[in-house]
Steps between C-alpha positions, in 0.01 A plus 500: 500500500382145417730248330383396159404139452772251402734401221225474215237710654226599243422800695818677367381734229795411272504606139388205278844475337696497828534192752622398834851330478558442877386584836714561819317437825625831636244651254684564192382411150726458188300587198584451136423818313451483124639770283282806425364501860587784743628422833267772641274752332626799307268797502608594164430151366166422669402267228806273535439178702658447837622226708187478720150614393429733802569826662862618557630732783792690369606627844510162658599325165246233545193353328180468703167335463220343689472117493183285485451552874519881473842507687738756364815334340849653424781391278809708513755519217848394591667617180392578137562374136474708188161431336692360200703248711341170613588279806506494863356772718454477876214629696400470865189537718714649794621839494787458739624209276478711191726768666745241605518332154525834325808578724648178391453603136657853573790337692578280200436184714260336229646269236309573181535316173372617154508350166523715185542432121722727314688495168869450519726803424788267421699606798606297817253528780630650819378332821426810690348832388526811708345827390361828626133550400293811526115493471319789318127548453340704228133520424441212735748272304804361678837492323816365659854620393849417576644813682801582711238656740295184523466238765726198488353161388659166464403173315658152483466361145540162336399327185252206537457422128608603152269444206561585128175626345369694196557821712861417582652347808278520785608464865301406802648699787490436871493845668549533878460858596640598840319836488145554396504833294202594265561335158844386630542180297342652176732796507812300590440261208424796260820664600708197392314472164312201638149641505242269642262363230168681515615811683298774360702764684875402479473226241572425140166617343570343167598158650187514714272547196658209315445266810157611524423438135667171488393342842197704580652564841494863640652530853805606681711188538590571862386251772548509880571133553616448853504678837684381804431701812536461892165506677513620868138446628429637860608245754616242253841389376619665187477284191598550132211481250569429137241542234528416114303602211514283182621631175216645308388302165588800302857476592519141379322598195769749395780279608373202312 
């Protein structure tokens, strides 16, 4: 398999609303995914735009295409983000590296930081959330519930900003999930009566409509802002790679 270009290679068939944030010389790209873009194609939502505009191999979990020279290129997904969530997503041109990085995520060795906007419930905020979550699928739609039969999940929580608005007291939360369960942050926030603004599944639908009408902003206010991960490339000394994604303008619009 041929490694793809360089940091800003125009040969990468990125969706027009996504961009390269950083590049690690081991062959890893940190991409900034906008909300509404799928991490990979969904057969049941074939018209929904995806991270890359090319073929996706579900067995190998990789995108593939031919470059301008006719060489076959591959980009392996390291992890995923919900389509409604914006921010950092890692992708690599090397299959062995993808497996290694996936293992780091699975072993809870990756430091992940998200930002979310919620409306205050008037109660003190606990710094650690521990829950049991169970995923259920019905008619192709995923729903996650808290259940004593679920899988454990844990998130560190802190308040970055408090803002009094026409919608009440809004909080900008820093969420650092130790685990990576499906819809984890959205469900944990909703369970504590702190649904993330714009959440169409677990959110406050009345509040969402008011914000959309007032600010003309319709999105989930959850953003993957930072990833810190150890890179162990073959034959090279391990090093820690930290990537950041700036706060989306829509967040500032709501908080200002």
